[in-house]
Structures are given as C-alpha cells and as structure tokens.
C-alpha positions in Angstrom: -81.3 -56.6 190.4 -81.1 -54.0 187.8 -82.5 -50.6 188.5 -83.8 -50.4 185.1 -86.0 -53.4 185.6 -87.7 -52.1 188.6 -91.4 -52.0 188.0 -92.0 -49.8 191.1 -90.2 -48.2 194.1 -91.7 -50.7 196.5 -89.3 -53.2 198.2 -90.0 -56.9 197.5 -91.9 -58.7 200.2 -92.9 -55.4 201.8 -96.1 -54.5 199.9 -98.3 -51.8 201.1 -101.9 -52.9 201.7 -104.3 -51.7 199.1 -106.0 -48.4 200.0 -109.7 -48.2 200.5 -111.9 -46.5 197.9 -112.4 -43.4 200.2 -108.6 -43.0 200.7 -108.0 -43.3 197.0 -110.5 -40.6 196.3 -108.9 -38.3 198.9 -105.4 -38.9 197.4 -106.6 -38.1 193.9 -108.1 -34.8 195.1 -104.8 -33.8 196.8 -102.8 -34.7 193.7 -105.0 -32.6 191.5 -104.6 -29.6 193.8 -100.8 -29.9 193.9 -100.7 -30.1 190.1 -102.7 -26.9 189.8 -100.4 -24.8 192.0 -97.7 -22.8 190.2 -94.2 -24.1 190.5 -91.2 -21.6 190.4 -88.4 -23.1 188.4 -85.0 -22.6 189.9 -83.6 -22.4 186.3 -85.6 -19.1 185.8 -83.5 -17.4 188.5 -80.1 -18.7 187.3 -78.5 -17.0 184.3 -76.7 -19.4 182.0 -73.0 -19.2 182.2 -71.2 -18.0 179.2 -69.1 -20.6 177.5 -65.4 -20.0 177.4 -65.7 -19.3 173.7 -68.3 -16.5 174.2 -66.2 -15.0 177.0 -63.1 -15.0 174.7 -65.1 -13.3 171.9 -66.3 -10.6 174.4 -62.7 -10.0 175.5 -61.6 -9.6 171.9 -64.4 -7.1 171.2 -63.4 -5.0 174.2 -59.7 -5.1 173.2 -60.5 -4.0 169.6 -63.2 -1.3 170.4 -62.2 2.3 170.0 -61.1 4.1 173.1 -63.5 6.9 174.3 -62.3 10.4 173.5 -61.4 12.6 176.4 -63.7 15.6 176.9 -62.4 18.9 175.5 -60.7 20.9 178.2 -62.2 24.3 178.5 -60.0 27.4 178.5 -59.4 28.5 182.1 -61.2 31.7 182.9 -58.9 34.7 183.3 -60.5 36.7 186.1 -60.3 40.4 186.6 -57.9 41.9 189.0 -58.7 39.9 192.2 -58.9 43.2 194.1 -61.9 44.2 192.0 -65.3 43.3 193.3 -68.2 41.6 191.4 -71.1 43.5 189.9 -73.7 42.5 192.5 -73.9 45.4 194.9 -72.4 48.9 194.6 -69.8 49.5 197.4 -70.6 51.9 200.1 -68.3 54.9 200.4 -67.5 54.9 196.7 -64.7 57.3 195.7 -62.3 57.8 192.8 -58.7 59.1 192.5 -58.8 61.7 189.7 -56.4 64.4 188.6 -57.0 67.8 190.2 -59.2 69.8 187.9 -57.8 72.9 186.2 -59.9 76.0 186.7 -61.5 75.8 183.2 -61.8 72.0 183.1 -65.1 70.2 182.7 -65.7 66.6 183.8 -67.9 64.4 181.6 -69.0 60.8 182.2 -71.2 58.4 180.2 -72.9 55.3 181.6 -75.4 52.8 180.3 -78.0 52.3 183.0 -79.9 49.2 181.7 -83.0 50.9 183.0 -82.9 54.1 185.0 -85.7 53.1 187.5 -83.9 49.9 188.4 -80.5 51.6 188.4 -81.6 54.2 191.0 -82.8 51.4 193.3 -79.4 49.7 192.9 -77.3 52.7 193.9 -76.8 54.8 190.8 -77.1 58.0 192.9 -74.1 56.8 195.0 -72.0 56.7 191.8 -73.2 60.2 190.6 -72.3 61.7 194.0 -68.8 60.1 193.9 -68.1 61.1 190.3 -69.4 64.7 190.7 -69.3 65.1 186.9 -70.3 68.4 185.3 -72.1 66.6 182.5 -73.6 63.0 182.7 -74.6 61.1 179.6 -77.0 58.3 180.4 -78.0 55.7 177.9 -80.6 52.9 177.8 -82.7 54.7 180.4 -85.9 52.8 179.3 -88.2 55.5 180.7 -90.9 57.7 179.1 -90.2 60.8 181.2 -87.8 62.2 183.8 -88.2 60.5 187.2 -88.5 62.5 190.4 -85.3 62.4 192.3 -84.4 65.2 194.7 -80.6 64.6 194.6 -80.4 64.7 190.8 -82.7 67.7 190.5 -80.6 69.6 193.1 -77.3 68.7 191.6 -78.1 69.1 188.0 -80.3 72.1 187.1 -80.3 71.3 183.4 -81.8 67.9 182.5 -82.7 66.5 179.1 -84.5 63.2 178.5 -85.3 61.6 175.2 -87.6 58.6 175.3 -87.5 55.6 173.0 -90.1 55.0 170.3 -91.3 51.9 172.1 -92.1 51.6 175.8 -89.2 50.2 177.8 -86.8 50.5 175.0 -83.7 52.7 174.4 -83.8 56.2 176.0 -81.0 58.7 176.3 -80.6 61.6 178.8 -78.0 64.2 179.7 -77.6 65.9 183.1 -75.6 69.1 183.1 -74.5 71.7 185.7 -73.8 74.1 182.8 -76.6 75.5 180.8 -76.2 74.8 177.0 -76.8 77.2 174.2 -79.1 74.7 172.5 -80.4 71.1 172.7 -81.5 68.6 170.1 -82.9 65.1 170.3 -83.1 63.8 166.7 -80.7 62.7 164.1 -81.7 65.1 161.3 -79.7 63.2 158.6 -81.7 60.0 159.1 -84.5 59.4 156.6 -87.1 58.7 159.4 -85.8 60.1 162.6 -88.8 59.0 164.6 -88.1 55.3 164.1 -84.9 55.6 166.2 -86.1 58.0 168.8 -84.5 58.0 172.3 -80.9 57.4 171.0 -79.4 60.9 170.9 -79.2 64.1 172.9 -77.0 66.9 171.6 -75.9 69.9 173.7 -74.3 72.9 172.2 -71.8 75.0 174.3 -69.8 78.0 173.2 -66.7 76.1 172.4 -67.9 72.6 171.6 -70.7 70.1 171.0 -71.5 67.3 173.4 -73.2 64.3 171.8 -74.7 61.5 173.9 -75.8 58.5 171.9 -77.2 55.0 172.4 -76.3 53.4 169.1 -78.7 50.7 167.8 -77.8 47.1 168.3 -77.5 44.9 165.3 -79.8 42.4 167.0 -79.8 38.7 167.7 -78.6 36.8 164.6 -77.7 40.3 163.1 -81.3 40.7 162.0 -81.3 44.4 162.7 -78.1 45.1 160.9 -79.9 47.1 158.1 -81.3 49.5 160.7 -77.9 49.9 162.3 -76.3 50.6 158.9 -78.9 53.3 158.2 -78.0 54.9 161.6 -74.3 54.7 161.1 -74.3 56.3 157.7 -76.7 59.1 158.9 -74.7 59.6 162.0 -71.4 59.9 160.2 -72.9 62.7 158.0 -74.1 64.4 161.2 -70.7 64.2 162.8 -69.1 65.9 159.8 -71.6 68.7 159.9 -71.1 69.4 163.6 -67.3 69.0 163.5 -67.1 71.5 160.7 -68.6 74.1 163.0 -66.8 73.4 166.3 -65.1 70.5 168.1 -67.2 67.5 169.2 -67.2 65.3 172.3 -69.1 62.2 171.6 -69.8 59.7 174.4 -72.2 56.9 175.2 -72.9 53.2 174.5 -71.9 52.8 170.8 -72.6 49.1 170.6 -69.4 48.3 168.8 -66.2 46.4 169.8 -64.0 47.0 166.7 -60.9 45.1 167.6 -60.0 41.7 169.0 -58.8 43.2 172.3 -62.2 44.9 172.8 -63.8 41.5 173.3 -62.7 38.8 175.7 -63.7 35.9 173.4 -63.1 37.6 170.1 -62.4 34.5 168.0 -65.7 32.9 169.1 -67.7 36.0 168.5 -66.2 37.6 165.4 -68.7 38.2 162.6 -71.3 36.3 164.5 -72.4 38.5 167.4 -73.8 42.0 167.2 -71.2 44.7 167.8 -68.2 42.6 166.7 -68.6 42.3 162.9 -66.6 43.6 159.9 -69.6 45.7 158.9 -69.8 47.5 162.2 -66.0 47.8 162.6 -65.7 49.4 159.1 -68.5 51.9 159.9 -66.9 52.9 163.2 -63.5 53.4 161.5 -65.2 55.5 158.8 -66.8 57.7 161.4 -63.5 58.3 163.2 -61.2 58.3 160.2 -63.1 59.6 157.2 -61.6 58.7 153.8 -62.6 62.1 152.4 -59.6 64.4 152.9 -61.7 67.5 153.7 -63.0 65.9 156.9 -60.9 65.8 160.1 -60.5 62.7 162.2 -61.9 61.9 165.7 -60.1 60.0 168.4 -61.1 57.1 170.6 -59.5 58.6 173.7 -59.3 55.6 176.0 -57.8 53.4 173.2 -55.4 56.2 172.2 -54.1 56.3 175.8 -54.2 52.5 176.3 -53.3 50.9 172.9 -52.7 47.4 174.1 -54.8 47.1 177.2 -57.7 44.7 177.5 -60.4 46.3 179.6 -64.1 46.2 179.2 -67.2 48.3 180.0 -69.9 45.7 179.7 -70.2 42.4 181.6 -73.4 40.3 181.1 -75.1 39.4 184.4 -75.4 35.9 183.1 -72.8 33.3 183.9 -71.0 35.6 186.4 -69.1 37.3 183.5 -67.7 40.1 185.5 -66.0 37.8 188.0 -64.6 35.8 185.1 -63.5 38.8 183.1 -65.7 38.0 180.1 -66.6 41.4 178.8 -66.9 43.8 175.9 -65.7 47.4 175.5 -68.9 49.1 174.2 -68.8 52.5 175.9 -66.6 55.3 174.5 -65.3 58.9 174.8 -64.6 60.2 171.3 -63.2 63.7 170.7 -62.3 65.8 167.7 -58.5 65.4 167.1 -57.9 69.1 167.4 -59.0 69.0 171.1 -57.2 65.9 172.1 -54.4 67.9 173.8 -57.0 69.3 176.2 -58.0 65.9 177.6 -56.5 65.4 181.0 -57.7 61.9 181.7 -59.9 59.1 180.4 -60.7 56.1 182.6 -63.0 53.1 182.8 -64.4 53.0 186.3 -64.0 49.3 187.0 -65.0 49.8 190.7 -68.3 51.5 189.7 -70.5 48.5 189.4 -73.7 47.0 190.7 -76.2 49.6 189.4 -75.8 48.4 185.8 -74.2 45.7 183.7 -71.9 48.5 182.3 -69.1 50.4 184.0 -68.4 54.0 183.3 -65.8 55.6 181.0 -64.9 59.1 182.1 -63.2 61.9 180.3 -61.9 65.2 181.7 -61.1 67.6 178.9 
C-alpha cells in the first residue's frame, strides 16, 4: 500500500457509519466557527536564524569598523590651599595677622560686595570689624542710597555713596574714619559722566588722593567694549591730572586681568572673555606706564610684591569655582611710584569670603 495512493485516512474494512443529516449540520457549524478564530503562528515568534554567510559578513564588518575615540580627559582641577575654606559662609571669629601699624600709617581696603544689602546679611560687618581699616572702598554696592547700619555709622563718621545710573547696577562707596578735604563722584574727563554714574568716589586728603572705582565691564561677547574704552581713556587723563598735583592711591574692582597668571584658565579665556583681552590689557598698561615722558608711572602693588604668584580676588559662585581654584585677579591697589616706599603691606584676604564672590586686597601705606 502506497501512502500516496490513499484516498482517505480511514482503515480498510473499518468504515464509519454515515452521519445523520442533523449531525452533519452540527459538524459544519463547528468547522465554520473554528475557521473564523485567529490562529497564532509559531513562526511569527521565532526569528529566522542568520546563515553562516551573513554571520561571517557581520563579523567582518565589526572587525573593519573604526574604533571609538576615547573621551578627552579633562584637566584635573588644582584646588586652593586645602586649609582655605570655601566661599559659602563667612567664618566666625575672623581675624588677620597684619604688621603693627606705624603711628602715621593708614590702612585701606577695597572689596567688591556684589550687592551691599545681600552682603550685610551674609556677614560683611564681620569682615569690616576684623579688618578695622581706616578707609574702606566698596564697589558694586547696587543700592540707591546709604543703608541704615548702626555699626558702620558708629565706626565710620564719613560715608560717601554714589549710586549707579540704573537701579540695581554698579554703585561705589567709601567709608572713612578720617575727614577728607573734598569729595567727588564724577569722572570729569568723560564726555557724558552721567552715563557711567556710580563708578567712582574720589577723596582728597592733605598728602594724597584716594580713588575708589568700579571700572565698567566689557560685557558678554565684548559688546560693551566701546563703553569701556571711553572710560579707560577718560580715566587715564584724570589719573594724570590728579597725579600731577599729589600722589594717588587707586583701589577697587578694575575688571581687568592683564596677564596669564591673573586668570586660572588664561588660554581658554584670552581675547574672548571680558577683562582678559589685548584691548583691556593695553589700556591698563597705558594707565600705569604712560608713554608720555612727562607723566610718572603708577604701580600695581600686589603684583610688584608677588611677581610670579597666582592668586585671585574673584571666584564665580557657579561650578564651585573657589574650591577648585578657578579665579581671576580683578581687584587692585595701585599707588603712585613715588609713594611705593611708604607701603608696608599689600595682601589678598583669601580667608575673607562668604559675603561676596570677591575677596579683599588690602594696602597699608
């Protein structure tokens, strides 16, 4: 018997009796219902196996594909002296080791407050008490008028505030234990002094001028560079006028970092970021070392005493820059060359932190 010749699956001689018409009708109905139900194919769940040829081609492609480049390794951060704290909270019991004052010595300090109202809440008064300076130059006060503070008013009888042209912008002030001969708030050599209000306070004393300035920033993308150039040129003329009469002590936030050691990431920032450009460097050099022979030079006191030291006065609050040591030297003490010998000390107060994103240079002439 050949299987191919079988007409049916019924065995010979064992035929099933014919079904009745009613049974046939019932079977037909069941068959129709079964045919209408969905049937899940087992093939749909099984992925076809790759042939050996395809697998070989995949292996060849993997072998010839370019290897992935390793990620660029970032330069490890170089933190500040581990003994120095971060700029989150001003330390209690702040104190400084300073040379003993000579009888006729005057202590001056300059500090950018990044907003005086906020700075007072963060502990600025703690710093002022610890420093006990005779003259305090405060920049970026961001206030329209002098705030009421019993401690400041008791300690400093002579207080001079210059508000910025726009609310919440700029602002410069000087606190003094010594009464000056005269006070000025404008840069008279500037074509339109009112446009850059709140950036200068000048005190005249019998033997010298004290200038506190908050030099304009060149702005994001250097968009405000023309404004800064106008200021720099006018201020240089003003410096010459004052210095021709009596020596000058010029302190404040000058918004310039002229050399590579004045900025932690100099290569990355050079000629791109405000404060660290060739235009600003050249203007600063011209202010201190005039090319005209009849004018006498001025000296950046801290750099004169620390020619190779990398130390900064500004650390952005962003990215924990103080802890990482990523800073800029933007705050200065400048003196006429002829009074340099009278300067006893000039320091950057690295432990004075928390009440601003700047720390404080101090000069004791």
